[in-house]
N, C-alpha and C positions, 0 to 999 in steps of 0.2 A: 225752149225752144221757142224762137220769134218768127212768126208766119211771116212771110211778104204779104205785106199790105192788100198789093195787085191781086193774089191769088183770093185775098178775102171777099176784093170786091169783084172777082170775075164772078165767084159762086153767089153772092148778093145779087149779080145783074144777072143769073142765069136764072134768079127766079123773082126777075122785075121788081127789084127792093119792096116786095110786099111782103107788112107785119106777119101778111098767114101763113107765112113759108118758115118761119123764125126756125121750127124743129129740122123741116129738109137742111136749113140752111146750115147746121151746127152739124148734125151727120154726114155734111159734105165737110164740111172744115175738119172732124173729127177724124174722116177717113182720112181727110189730107195731110195729117199731124199726128195720128190715131192717137189724141188728146184734143180737148180743146183750150189754147192756150190764152190767157191771161188777156193780153195786147188781140189777139183774135174776137175773143165775146167783146174787146172794147170796140174795135171795129166793127163788128158787126153791130151793135146797138148802136152807133153815131152814125151807119151808113141806113137805118131801118127808123131813126127815130123813135129809137124806143129809151128810156130808165136802165139805165144797165146792171139796176139789181130786177130788172124784171129778165132781162136776158141771161142775168146766172138764177135766178130761181126755175125757169127751164130746164139751166145746164145740169142741175141740182136734183130735181124733180125727178128726172128718167136716172134710170137705172146706167141704161145702155151706155148715157152721156158721163165721161171722165173727167178730171180737172188734171189728173195726172197723169206725165205719161204711163201708157201701157208696153206691155213687152210683146215680141214678135207675135209668140202664142198665150193664148189666152187659157189657161186650165183651171175649170168651174166645177166643181165641188160638188155634189146634190145633196145636203143633209133633209131632206124632205121624211117626213115620220116613213114613210115602207123602204127607203135609204139608210136611214138610220137606225131602224130595227133590224135590218141588214148588217150594220158593219161599218157603215160612212163614217164615223168617227173616227177609227183606226183608220180607214184609208187617208183619211184628212192630215192626220197625225205621221199618217209617212209620205205625203205628197209635203206637208213641211219642212220636214226631214232633209227631205233629197233636192226641194230645191231651196235650202233655208231662209224661207220668207213667208210671213203672217198673210192670213189670207187681206186680201187689198194691196199689197208689196208687188211689188215687181222685184226680178232678183238683177245683181249688179249690172251682172251684165244683159239687160233688158232682152232677154230674151224668153223670158217667163213672167207672166201675172197671175199670179191666183184668187179665186176668186170662190165662194161659197154662195149656193142659192139654194133656197129654198124648193125647190121642184122645177125638174126638168120636163117635166108629162111623159116619163118614159120608167114609171113606177115599176114595171113588170123586170129594167132591168139591172134593178137596183143593185147593191148598191152602184151609182151613175158618175162617171165622170166623162165630161168631154173637152176634148180637146180641141180648140177654134171648131170644128164644128163637126167633129169627128166624137164620134159616142161611143164609151165605151164601158160595155156591160158589162152585170155579174163581177164588178173590179175588188181583190181580195190587196190588201196591205201588198204582199206579194209578190203582186203582178205589177203597181206602179213603175214599178223602177222599171220593167220594160218597157210600158208605156212610153214612158216620159223621153225614155232614150232614143226613142224612133227620133223622135223630135229635135235631141242633140246632135243624133248622129245622122240622121240619112239627107239633112236638105231642105225637109219639108219646110213648108213657111211662105214668107211674103219675099 
């Protein structure tokens, strides 16, 4: 996907072309595209008069940024200690099977991106799956299909 350079320019201009606003600029670019396309990163670097490697460094350092297109829905499976001992690996296996993707990948129809995380801060609810911003606590492999089906069939999302 190529982003219109004028959109990147508007985002950079909104921050006054300040280098200190790099993270905020990248957040806004990602909100526009659902990821950070290479041409957008190059444009940001040029407009802020920063080395491209510095912009890439920030974009790859923070897990919130993605250099690959993301799906309409983000599915995060917690693999932290509390979730792990309560069966999170089996939950992850079922999510992988249902979506036919591995962690870090997006489904062919661009509906879902699967990620694993080390902790979501809701250990009492484990095992835990978060779809977009909705927490699904005490999830079991048997509940995975029902949870994902809500996002496949009811028009939730962007």
